[in-house]
C-alpha positions in Angstrom: 1.8 -1.0 -16.6 -1.1 -3.4 -17.4 -2.0 -5.5 -14.3 -4.6 -8.2 -14.5 -7.2 -8.8 -11.7 -5.8 -11.2 -9.2 -2.2 -10.2 -9.4 -0.2 -9.4 -6.3 1.9 -6.3 -6.5 3.7 -4.0 -4.1 1.8 -0.9 -3.0 4.7 1.1 -4.3 3.9 -0.1 -7.9 0.3 1.2 -7.9 -0.6 4.4 -9.7 -2.7 7.2 -8.0 -6.4 6.2 -7.9 -5.7 2.4 -8.0 -7.0 0.2 -5.2 -6.9 -3.4 -4.0 -6.9 -5.7 -1.0 -4.0 -6.0 1.3 -2.7 -9.5 0.8 0.3 -9.6 3.1 3.0 -7.6 4.8 6.7 -8.5 4.3 8.3 -9.0 7.7 10.6 -6.1 8.5 11.3 -3.6 11.3 8.3 -1.5 10.0 5.8 -4.4 10.1 4.6 -3.7 13.7 4.2 0.0 12.9 2.1 -0.8 9.8 -0.2 -3.1 11.7 -0.6 -0.4 14.4 -1.7 2.0 11.7 -4.5 -0.4 10.6 -2.7 -1.7 7.5 -3.9 -5.3 8.0 -4.2 -8.1 5.5 -7.8 -8.3 4.1 -8.5 -4.6 4.2 -9.2 -2.4 1.1 -6.5 0.1 0.3 -6.4 2.9 -2.2 -3.4 4.9 -3.3 -4.5 8.5 -3.3 -1.4 10.4 -4.3 2.3 9.9 -4.9 4.9 12.6 -4.3 7.5 13.0 -7.1 11.1 11.7 -7.0 10.5 8.6 -5.0 8.7 10.5 -2.2 5.9 9.7 0.1 2.7 7.9 -0.9 -0.7 8.8 0.6 -3.2 6.0 1.1 -6.8 5.4 2.3 -7.4 2.4 4.5 -10.9 2.2 6.0 -11.3 6.0 5.6 -8.0 6.6 7.5 -5.6 8.7 5.4 -2.0 7.7 6.0 1.3 8.9 4.5 4.0 6.3 4.0 7.6 6.4 2.9 8.4 4.5 -0.3 10.4 1.9 1.8 7.3 1.2 3.9 5.0 0.9 0.8 7.3 -1.7 -0.7 6.5 -4.0 2.3 2.8 -4.0 1.5 1.6 -6.6 -1.0 -1.7 -5.8 -2.7 -4.1 -8.2 -4.5 -5.7 -6.3 -7.4 
């Protein structure tokens, strides 16, 4: 997938090693939990690793390593 600088994509669409800036969070039941974990618009985020078969994603936000379910990662919009 070729994404140009400035595009907004879901965190779940990134490949391991890609990074960007959190642009917004889609309002859902998980939104409060994501904010409490420090996943806040304007912060840098890096996808460290993806588990196979639609499994968990491991991210780095301000040197905090967090594991997310795919459903949660789809709520996070990233500006590349």
